[in-house]
C-alpha positions as a LaTeX table, in Angstrom:
\begin{tabular}{lrrr}
\hline
Residue & $x$ (\AA) & $y$ (\AA) & $z$ (\AA) \\
\hline
Met1 & 95.04 & 38.58 & 101.92 \\
Thr2 & 93.59 & 42.04 & 101.13 \\
Tyr3 & 95.70 & 43.83 & 98.54 \\
Ser4 & 94.13 & 47.26 & 99.03 \\
Phe5 & 92.10 & 48.82 & 101.83 \\
Val6 & 90.58 & 51.43 & 99.53 \\
Ser7 & 87.11 & 52.52 & 100.60 \\
His8 & 85.49 & 55.14 & 98.35 \\
Leu9 & 85.90 & 58.45 & 96.59 \\
His10 & 84.80 & 61.70 & 98.18 \\
Cys11 & 84.61 & 65.36 & 97.23 \\
Pro12 & 86.69 & 67.72 & 99.43 \\
Lys13 & 84.22 & 70.55 & 98.75 \\
Cys14 & 80.71 & 69.11 & 99.00 \\
Glu15 & 81.57 & 65.74 & 100.64 \\
Lys16 & 79.55 & 63.73 & 98.14 \\
Thr17 & 80.88 & 60.15 & 97.84 \\
Tyr18 & 81.41 & 57.91 & 94.81 \\
Asp19 & 82.07 & 54.21 & 94.13 \\
Val20 & 85.79 & 53.52 & 93.68 \\
Asp21 & 85.01 & 50.62 & 91.30 \\
Glu22 & 83.24 & 52.76 & 88.72 \\
Ile23 & 84.65 & 55.14 & 86.12 \\
Asn24 & 84.61 & 58.60 & 87.72 \\
Gln25 & 85.93 & 62.00 & 86.72 \\
Leu26 & 85.11 & 65.18 & 88.65 \\
Cys27 & 82.46 & 65.53 & 91.34 \\
Asp28 & 79.07 & 66.83 & 90.17 \\
Cys29 & 80.04 & 70.15 & 91.79 \\
Gly30 & 83.15 & 70.35 & 89.57 \\
Ala31 & 85.77 & 69.65 & 92.23 \\
Pro32 & 88.42 & 66.90 & 92.04 \\
Leu33 & 87.67 & 63.64 & 93.85 \\
Leu34 & 89.95 & 62.20 & 96.53 \\
Val35 & 90.48 & 58.57 & 97.54 \\
Ala36 & 89.57 & 57.39 & 101.05 \\
Tyr37 & 90.78 & 54.24 & 102.79 \\
Lys38 & 89.49 & 51.97 & 105.55 \\
Met39 & 91.95 & 53.42 & 108.07 \\
Asp40 & 90.69 & 51.42 & 111.07 \\
Glu41 & 91.21 & 48.15 & 109.18 \\
Leu42 & 94.56 & 49.39 & 107.88 \\
Lys43 & 95.76 & 50.04 & 111.44 \\
Glu44 & 95.02 & 46.42 & 112.32 \\
Asn45 & 96.42 & 44.79 & 109.16 \\
Phe46 & 99.29 & 46.96 & 107.89 \\
Thr47 & 102.48 & 47.76 & 109.81 \\
Lys48 & 105.65 & 49.49 & 108.73 \\
Glu49 & 107.61 & 46.38 & 109.73 \\
Gln50 & 105.96 & 44.51 & 106.82 \\
Leu51 & 107.76 & 46.77 & 104.37 \\
Ala52 & 111.20 & 45.39 & 105.23 \\
Glu53 & 110.84 & 42.31 & 102.98 \\
Arg54 & 109.16 & 44.07 & 100.04 \\
Lys55 & 110.53 & 45.19 & 96.67 \\
Pro56 & 111.87 & 48.78 & 96.59 \\
Asp57 & 109.11 & 50.21 & 94.41 \\
Leu58 & 105.98 & 52.25 & 95.12 \\
Trp59 & 103.77 & 49.13 & 95.12 \\
Arg60 & 105.33 & 48.23 & 98.48 \\
Tyr61 & 102.56 & 50.44 & 99.85 \\
His62 & 99.77 & 48.64 & 97.95 \\
Glu63 & 97.47 & 48.50 & 100.98 \\
Leu64 & 97.39 & 52.29 & 100.87 \\
Leu65 & 96.86 & 52.46 & 97.12 \\
Pro66 & 93.54 & 52.12 & 95.19 \\
Val67 & 94.21 & 49.07 & 92.99 \\
Lys68 & 92.30 & 46.12 & 94.45 \\
Asn69 & 93.61 & 43.28 & 92.24 \\
Glu70 & 97.36 & 42.84 & 91.86 \\
Glu71 & 96.80 & 41.49 & 88.35 \\
Asn72 & 95.86 & 45.01 & 87.25 \\
Val73 & 99.11 & 46.56 & 88.43 \\
Thr74 & 100.96 & 48.22 & 85.55 \\
Thr75 & 104.57 & 48.82 & 86.52 \\
Leu76 & 108.02 & 49.59 & 85.16 \\
Gly77 & 109.68 & 49.36 & 88.59 \\
Glu78 & 108.95 & 52.95 & 89.57 \\
Gly79 & 109.47 & 54.29 & 93.08 \\
Met80 & 111.92 & 54.38 & 95.98 \\
Thr81 & 114.06 & 56.99 & 94.33 \\
Pro82 & 117.34 & 58.06 & 96.01 \\
Met83 & 117.41 & 60.46 & 98.93 \\
Leu84 & 120.80 & 62.17 & 98.63 \\
His85 & 122.52 & 64.32 & 101.24 \\
Leu86 & 123.98 & 67.21 & 99.22 \\
Lys87 & 126.76 & 68.32 & 101.53 \\
Lys88 & 128.63 & 70.70 & 99.20 \\
Ala89 & 125.54 & 72.46 & 97.89 \\
Gly90 & 124.14 & 72.57 & 101.40 \\
Lys91 & 127.33 & 74.17 & 102.76 \\
Asp92 & 127.19 & 76.81 & 100.02 \\
Met93 & 123.55 & 77.58 & 100.89 \\
Gly94 & 124.06 & 77.48 & 104.64 \\
Ile95 & 121.78 & 74.42 & 104.97 \\
Ser96 & 123.90 & 71.61 & 106.43 \\
Asn97 & 121.05 & 69.08 & 106.19 \\
Leu98 & 120.09 & 69.59 & 102.55 \\
Tyr99 & 118.65 & 66.55 & 100.79 \\
Met100 & 117.47 & 65.86 & 97.28 \\
Lys101 & 114.87 & 63.25 & 96.39 \\
Asp102 & 115.87 & 62.47 & 92.82 \\
Glu103 & 112.85 & 61.61 & 90.66 \\
Gly104 & 115.03 & 61.77 & 87.54 \\
Met105 & 115.99 & 58.15 & 88.27 \\
Ile106 & 112.46 & 56.86 & 87.70 \\
Pro107 & 111.19 & 55.17 & 84.49 \\
Ser108 & 110.31 & 57.78 & 81.82 \\
Gly109 & 112.76 & 60.12 & 83.52 \\
Ser110 & 110.28 & 62.03 & 85.67 \\
Phe111 & 108.06 & 61.76 & 88.72 \\
Lys112 & 105.07 & 61.63 & 86.38 \\
Ser113 & 105.63 & 57.84 & 86.21 \\
Arg114 & 104.21 & 57.59 & 89.73 \\
Gly115 & 100.87 & 59.09 & 88.78 \\
Ala116 & 100.81 & 57.15 & 85.53 \\
Ala117 & 101.56 & 53.81 & 87.21 \\
Val118 & 98.67 & 54.06 & 89.66 \\
Gly119 & 96.34 & 56.04 & 87.38 \\
Val120 & 96.71 & 53.62 & 84.47 \\
Ser121 & 96.51 & 50.56 & 86.72 \\
Lys122 & 93.21 & 51.74 & 88.22 \\
Ala123 & 91.91 & 52.80 & 84.79 \\
Lys124 & 92.59 & 49.26 & 83.59 \\
Glu125 & 90.83 & 47.87 & 86.67 \\
Val126 & 87.61 & 49.84 & 86.07 \\
Gly127 & 87.56 & 48.99 & 82.36 \\
Val128 & 88.96 & 52.07 & 80.58 \\
Lys129 & 89.95 & 51.28 & 76.97 \\
Glu130 & 90.93 & 54.73 & 75.67 \\
Leu131 & 92.15 & 57.84 & 77.48 \\
Ala132 & 93.13 & 61.36 & 76.54 \\
Met133 & 95.14 & 64.05 & 78.30 \\
Pro134 & 96.81 & 67.42 & 77.84 \\
Thr135 & 100.41 & 67.68 & 79.01 \\
Asn136 & 103.44 & 69.89 & 79.22 \\
Gly137 & 105.43 & 66.83 & 78.14 \\
Asn138 & 106.49 & 64.48 & 80.91 \\
Ala139 & 103.03 & 63.38 & 82.01 \\
Gly140 & 102.02 & 62.56 & 78.46 \\
Ala141 & 105.18 & 60.55 & 77.99 \\
Ala142 & 104.63 & 58.59 & 81.18 \\
Trp143 & 100.92 & 57.91 & 80.58 \\
Ser144 & 101.69 & 56.82 & 77.01 \\
Leu145 & 104.28 & 54.29 & 78.15 \\
Tyr146 & 102.16 & 52.81 & 80.95 \\
Ser147 & 99.05 & 52.77 & 78.75 \\
Ala148 & 101.00 & 50.72 & 76.21 \\
Gln149 & 101.66 & 48.06 & 78.83 \\
Ala150 & 98.00 & 48.12 & 79.99 \\
Asp151 & 96.62 & 47.87 & 76.39 \\
Ile152 & 94.90 & 51.24 & 76.73 \\
Lys153 & 94.88 & 53.59 & 73.75 \\
Ala154 & 96.29 & 57.03 & 74.64 \\
Thr155 & 95.62 & 60.37 & 72.90 \\
Ile156 & 98.06 & 63.08 & 73.97 \\
Val157 & 97.93 & 66.82 & 73.24 \\
Met158 & 100.90 & 68.99 & 74.20 \\
Pro159 & 102.13 & 72.51 & 73.40 \\
Val160 & 104.40 & 72.71 & 70.39 \\
Asp161 & 107.13 & 74.13 & 72.70 \\
Ala162 & 107.12 & 71.07 & 75.00 \\
Pro163 & 110.46 & 69.21 & 75.34 \\
Glu164 & 111.08 & 67.25 & 72.12 \\
Ile165 & 112.20 & 64.13 & 73.96 \\
Thr166 & 108.77 & 63.78 & 75.56 \\
Arg167 & 107.14 & 63.82 & 72.12 \\
Lys168 & 109.35 & 60.93 & 71.07 \\
Glu169 & 108.40 & 58.92 & 74.15 \\
Cys170 & 104.71 & 59.32 & 73.27 \\
Val171 & 105.23 & 58.27 & 69.65 \\
Ala172 & 107.47 & 55.33 & 70.62 \\
Ala173 & 104.74 & 54.11 & 72.98 \\
Gly174 & 102.19 & 54.15 & 70.16 \\
Ala175 & 100.11 & 57.08 & 71.44 \\
Asp176 & 98.23 & 59.43 & 69.14 \\
Leu177 & 100.15 & 62.69 & 69.62 \\
Tyr178 & 98.91 & 66.14 & 68.71 \\
Leu179 & 100.81 & 69.42 & 69.11 \\
Val180 & 98.98 & 72.69 & 69.74 \\
Asn181 & 100.26 & 76.18 & 69.05 \\
Gly182 & 99.54 & 77.38 & 72.56 \\
Leu183 & 99.84 & 76.49 & 76.28 \\
Ile184 & 98.65 & 73.50 & 78.29 \\
Gly185 & 95.32 & 75.23 & 78.92 \\
Asp186 & 94.75 & 75.33 & 75.17 \\
Ala187 & 95.65 & 71.64 & 74.97 \\
Gly188 & 93.16 & 70.99 & 77.75 \\
Lys189 & 90.32 & 72.56 & 75.77 \\
Ile190 & 91.13 & 70.37 & 72.78 \\
Val191 & 91.22 & 67.27 & 74.98 \\
Gly192 & 87.89 & 68.24 & 76.56 \\
Gln193 & 86.31 & 68.36 & 73.11 \\
Ala194 & 87.86 & 65.04 & 72.10 \\
Val195 & 86.59 & 63.42 & 75.31 \\
Ala196 & 83.08 & 64.63 & 74.49 \\
Asp197 & 83.26 & 63.67 & 70.81 \\
Tyr198 & 84.72 & 60.19 & 71.21 \\
Asp199 & 83.70 & 59.18 & 74.75 \\
Leu200 & 87.27 & 58.96 & 75.99 \\
Phe201 & 88.42 & 58.77 & 79.61 \\
Asp202 & 89.73 & 62.17 & 80.62 \\
Ala203 & 93.13 & 61.68 & 82.33 \\
Ser204 & 93.77 & 65.44 & 82.72 \\
Thr205 & 95.36 & 66.58 & 85.96 \\
Leu206 & 92.91 & 65.94 & 88.83 \\
Lys207 & 90.04 & 65.11 & 86.45 \\
Glu208 & 90.61 & 61.51 & 87.47 \\
Pro209 & 91.16 & 60.64 & 91.15 \\
Phe210 & 94.11 & 58.27 & 91.08 \\
Arg211 & 97.10 & 60.25 & 89.84 \\
Ile212 & 97.29 & 61.82 & 93.32 \\
Glu213 & 97.62 & 58.34 & 94.84 \\
Gly214 & 100.68 & 57.61 & 92.75 \\
Lys215 & 102.24 & 60.97 & 93.52 \\
Lys216 & 101.56 & 60.58 & 97.25 \\
Thr217 & 104.08 & 57.73 & 97.34 \\
Met218 & 106.78 & 60.42 & 97.30 \\
Gly219 & 105.54 & 61.42 & 100.73 \\
Leu220 & 105.41 & 57.83 & 101.94 \\
Glu221 & 108.97 & 57.25 & 100.75 \\
Ile222 & 110.29 & 60.46 & 102.32 \\
Ala223 & 108.88 & 59.37 & 105.69 \\
Glu224 & 110.33 & 55.87 & 105.33 \\
Gln225 & 113.72 & 57.14 & 104.16 \\
Phe226 & 113.88 & 59.43 & 107.20 \\
Gly227 & 113.16 & 56.47 & 109.55 \\
Trp228 & 109.48 & 57.34 & 109.98 \\
Lys229 & 110.30 & 60.85 & 111.05 \\
Val230 & 109.76 & 63.82 & 108.77 \\
Pro231 & 112.05 & 66.64 & 107.58 \\
Asp232 & 111.38 & 70.24 & 108.54 \\
Val233 & 110.82 & 71.57 & 105.01 \\
Ile234 & 109.87 & 70.01 & 101.65 \\
Leu235 & 110.21 & 72.18 & 98.53 \\
Tyr236 & 108.18 & 71.13 & 95.51 \\
Pro237 & 108.12 & 72.59 & 91.95 \\
Thr238 & 104.44 & 73.38 & 91.49 \\
Gly239 & 102.49 & 73.49 & 88.26 \\
Gly240 & 99.33 & 71.44 & 88.59 \\
Gly241 & 100.50 & 70.74 & 92.14 \\
Val242 & 99.38 & 67.10 & 92.30 \\
Gly243 & 102.69 & 66.06 & 93.91 \\
Leu244 & 102.39 & 68.63 & 96.69 \\
Ile245 & 98.75 & 67.64 & 97.29 \\
Gly246 & 99.75 & 63.99 & 97.28 \\
Ile247 & 102.67 & 64.42 & 99.69 \\
Tyr248 & 100.40 & 66.28 & 102.14 \\
Lys249 & 97.75 & 63.54 & 101.82 \\
Ala250 & 100.34 & 60.81 & 102.41 \\
Leu251 & 101.72 & 62.43 & 105.55 \\
Arg252 & 98.23 & 62.95 & 106.97 \\
Glu253 & 97.42 & 59.27 & 106.33 \\
Leu254 & 100.67 & 58.22 & 108.02 \\
Gln255 & 99.74 & 60.33 & 111.04 \\
Glu256 & 96.36 & 58.65 & 111.16 \\
Leu257 & 98.06 & 55.24 & 111.06 \\
Gly258 & 100.38 & 56.30 & 113.90 \\
Trp259 & 103.48 & 55.74 & 111.78 \\
Ile260 & 104.74 & 59.32 & 112.15 \\
Ser261 & 104.22 & 61.84 & 114.91 \\
Glu262 & 101.07 & 63.94 & 114.93 \\
Asp263 & 103.09 & 66.79 & 116.43 \\
Lys264 & 105.23 & 67.55 & 113.38 \\
Met265 & 104.39 & 68.17 & 109.73 \\
Pro266 & 107.00 & 69.41 & 107.23 \\
Arg267 & 106.46 & 72.96 & 106.04 \\
Leu268 & 105.46 & 72.58 & 102.41 \\
Val269 & 106.82 & 75.07 & 99.88 \\
Ala270 & 105.22 & 75.53 & 96.46 \\
Val271 & 107.91 & 76.70 & 94.05 \\
Gln272 & 106.88 & 78.48 & 90.85 \\
Ser273 & 108.44 & 80.66 & 88.15 \\
Thr274 & 108.12 & 84.43 & 88.11 \\
Gly275 & 106.83 & 83.92 & 84.57 \\
Cys276 & 103.94 & 81.81 & 85.83 \\
Ala277 & 103.14 & 82.17 & 89.52 \\
Pro278 & 99.37 & 81.99 & 90.13 \\
Ile279 & 99.75 & 80.00 & 93.39 \\
Val280 & 102.36 & 82.43 & 94.74 \\
Lys281 & 100.14 & 85.41 & 93.97 \\
Ala282 & 97.10 & 83.77 & 95.61 \\
Trp283 & 99.13 & 82.79 & 98.69 \\
Glu284 & 100.60 & 86.31 & 99.07 \\
Glu285 & 97.07 & 87.75 & 98.83 \\
Gly286 & 95.65 & 85.28 & 101.33 \\
Lys287 & 93.22 & 83.78 & 98.83 \\
Thr288 & 91.91 & 80.18 & 98.72 \\
His289 & 91.79 & 80.07 & 94.92 \\
Ala290 & 94.20 & 81.32 & 92.25 \\
Glu291 & 93.39 & 83.49 & 89.27 \\
Pro292 & 94.59 & 82.37 & 85.82 \\
Trp293 & 98.06 & 83.73 & 85.01 \\
Glu294 & 98.27 & 85.85 & 81.88 \\
Asn295 & 100.97 & 85.21 & 79.25 \\
Ala296 & 102.59 & 82.39 & 81.19 \\
Ser297 & 106.17 & 81.62 & 80.09 \\
Thr298 & 109.17 & 79.93 & 81.70 \\
Val299 & 112.10 & 77.68 & 80.77 \\
Ala300 & 110.88 & 75.34 & 83.53 \\
Phe301 & 108.18 & 74.05 & 81.22 \\
Gly302 & 106.74 & 71.55 & 83.69 \\
Ile303 & 105.52 & 74.33 & 86.00 \\
Asn304 & 104.15 & 76.51 & 83.22 \\
Val305 & 100.54 & 75.98 & 84.33 \\
Ala306 & 98.45 & 79.15 & 84.25 \\
Lys307 & 95.48 & 77.69 & 86.18 \\
Ala308 & 95.56 & 74.61 & 88.39 \\
Leu309 & 92.29 & 72.75 & 88.98 \\
Gly310 & 93.48 & 71.81 & 92.45 \\
Asp311 & 94.60 & 75.30 & 93.44 \\
Phe312 & 92.48 & 75.27 & 96.60 \\
Leu313 & 94.06 & 71.97 & 97.69 \\
Ile314 & 97.58 & 73.30 & 97.07 \\
Leu315 & 96.91 & 76.50 & 99.04 \\
Asp316 & 95.31 & 74.52 & 101.87 \\
Gly317 & 98.32 & 72.19 & 102.14 \\
Ile318 & 100.63 & 75.18 & 102.36 \\
Lys319 & 98.46 & 76.85 & 104.97 \\
Gln320 & 97.95 & 73.76 & 107.12 \\
Thr321 & 101.70 & 73.10 & 107.31 \\
Asn322 & 102.75 & 76.74 & 107.87 \\
Gly323 & 104.51 & 76.59 & 104.54 \\
Cys324 & 104.80 & 79.21 & 101.81 \\
Ala325 & 104.86 & 79.80 & 98.06 \\
Ile326 & 107.80 & 81.41 & 96.25 \\
Ala327 & 108.63 & 82.33 & 92.65 \\
Ile328 & 112.07 & 82.12 & 91.01 \\
Asp329 & 113.10 & 83.78 & 87.75 \\
Asp330 & 114.54 & 81.82 & 84.86 \\
Glu331 & 118.01 & 83.36 & 85.05 \\
Thr332 & 118.34 & 82.41 & 88.73 \\
Leu333 & 117.12 & 78.85 & 88.28 \\
Leu334 & 119.44 & 78.22 & 85.31 \\
Lys335 & 122.37 & 79.50 & 87.37 \\
Glu336 & 121.33 & 77.16 & 90.20 \\
Leu337 & 121.02 & 74.24 & 87.77 \\
Lys338 & 124.66 & 74.63 & 86.74 \\
Phe339 & 125.76 & 75.04 & 90.34 \\
Val340 & 124.04 & 71.84 & 91.54 \\
Ala341 & 125.43 & 69.88 & 88.57 \\
Ser342 & 128.99 & 71.21 & 88.95 \\
Ser343 & 129.13 & 70.86 & 92.76 \\
Glu344 & 127.22 & 67.62 & 93.27 \\
Gly345 & 127.26 & 65.88 & 89.87 \\
Ala346 & 123.46 & 65.98 & 89.83 \\
Tyr347 & 122.10 & 67.13 & 86.48 \\
Val348 & 118.69 & 68.31 & 87.72 \\
Cys349 & 115.76 & 69.47 & 85.62 \\
Pro350 & 114.92 & 73.20 & 85.48 \\
Glu351 & 111.91 & 72.68 & 87.79 \\
Gly352 & 114.17 & 71.02 & 90.35 \\
Ala353 & 116.70 & 73.82 & 89.93 \\
Ala354 & 113.93 & 76.31 & 90.75 \\
Ala355 & 113.30 & 74.43 & 94.00 \\
Phe356 & 117.00 & 74.57 & 94.91 \\
Ala357 & 117.08 & 78.29 & 94.17 \\
Ala358 & 114.02 & 78.69 & 96.37 \\
Ala359 & 115.77 & 76.87 & 99.23 \\
Arg360 & 118.74 & 79.23 & 98.88 \\
Lys361 & 116.52 & 82.29 & 98.94 \\
Leu362 & 114.44 & 81.09 & 101.93 \\
Arg363 & 117.64 & 80.35 & 103.83 \\
Asn364 & 118.99 & 83.85 & 103.03 \\
Asp365 & 115.67 & 85.31 & 104.25 \\
Gly366 & 115.88 & 83.30 & 107.51 \\
Trp367 & 112.70 & 81.34 & 106.77 \\
Ile368 & 114.80 & 78.16 & 106.67 \\
Lys369 & 117.14 & 77.75 & 109.65 \\
Glu370 & 120.70 & 76.47 & 109.32 \\
Asp371 & 120.19 & 73.17 & 111.14 \\
Glu372 & 116.80 & 72.23 & 109.68 \\
Glu373 & 116.36 & 69.15 & 107.51 \\
Val374 & 115.35 & 70.33 & 104.04 \\
Val375 & 114.22 & 68.09 & 101.15 \\
Val376 & 114.18 & 69.40 & 97.58 \\
Leu377 & 112.24 & 67.41 & 95.00 \\
Asn378 & 114.07 & 67.12 & 91.70 \\
Thr379 & 111.13 & 66.07 & 89.61 \\
Gly380 & 112.92 & 64.90 & 86.48 \\
Ala381 & 116.16 & 64.14 & 84.66 \\
Gly382 & 118.06 & 67.13 & 83.35 \\
Ile383 & 118.84 & 65.27 & 80.11 \\
Lys384 & 115.17 & 65.61 & 79.12 \\
Tyr385 & 115.78 & 69.36 & 78.76 \\
Pro386 & 118.86 & 69.61 & 76.53 \\
Asp387 & 118.19 & 73.27 & 75.64 \\
Thr388 & 118.77 & 74.48 & 79.21 \\
Ile389 & 122.55 & 74.17 & 78.81 \\
Glu390 & 124.39 & 75.92 & 76.00 \\
Val391 & 127.61 & 74.20 & 74.96 \\
Glu392 & 130.51 & 76.06 & 73.42 \\
Ala393 & 133.50 & 73.73 & 73.11 \\
Pro394 & 136.62 & 74.17 & 70.98 \\
Ile395 & 136.98 & 71.76 & 68.08 \\
Leu396 & 140.42 & 70.17 & 67.84 \\
Gln397 & 142.07 & 68.79 & 64.75 \\
Lys398 & 143.50 & 65.27 & 65.03 \\
Asp399 & 147.04 & 66.48 & 65.69 \\
Glu400 & 146.17 & 69.35 & 68.07 \\
Lys401 & 146.74 & 69.34 & 71.79 \\
Val402 & 144.60 & 70.48 & 74.64 \\
Val403 & 145.69 & 73.95 & 75.76 \\
Arg404 & 144.75 & 74.89 & 79.33 \\
\hline
\end{tabular}
């Protein structure tokens, strides 16, 4: 039985193709590579009915993933995260069909485990022994943990202001961790030099082709959880934007397989911070590429990416689905974080809170209609960002009573 129907790698800019069984980074033209599948064979050998008996993890879609040999699968049980109908929050926003896909429930505490699971598995399959990557925290933590299981040495460089918990995950997993007094772009330059100096595999965002394939499983799951229909709107916190690119790729592949209708595609919304909004600026100006953002800063550290390598793919996904890009300020997203937690018991991450705030704003503006099905991606667990909530609680002596 064929485990994967992967075909080859191709460049979305110059259309040059590459062998999926070799170690590849960027295309010769500098663009990210994308994974192609044998769709005609998939149509004949893979049906959605087959999924009913499979384990509830992302590897249930292995035919549509790039790992050819099941023995190379590196997994911590990631995938099939909850799709929750948030009735109270939705009523407050005027969106009766408001849903949250909660990636905070995944191993490592963030959606980055999806990209790491598939990326590390394929790296193992093609013979990678050492990898390096810059990170804003969560990706480095995830890739460190999965690399440990795959016996791959990981070198991680993150900004000194990255969430402390993610540092500890890297160290616990045995990765070589370096902190840089700067932003993720600065970490990227250091990684680039280390890759050149020590012949490491560069696992930076979109500089290897397989992280997208892990992230696209969010799109596959959304379609399955909606009964092979799709919602009207999907809001995604966007830094490097791999998840948004992946969700769009997944839904296009499902259309090609005939599993979902070709007549409807969710409107994709890229959510950024007003302190770092290169995609929003490019979208508002009608551009196909984004300019680097100066002095990027936001409490939603995961989307503090001044320049995304896949900016043209993000902007294309928004355009092709009649979506949009929107920026939320830190004060607003922190207020929304507390509201979602206090109304629904969901302690979301600041990036997820930005997406909820964006849904509220787009509903107020009339861009989202009252009866539309809206999915917000909460990309990580709120407990990974302890500094987003300030606690001032009275201290009682042993014989004191609670006074209300």
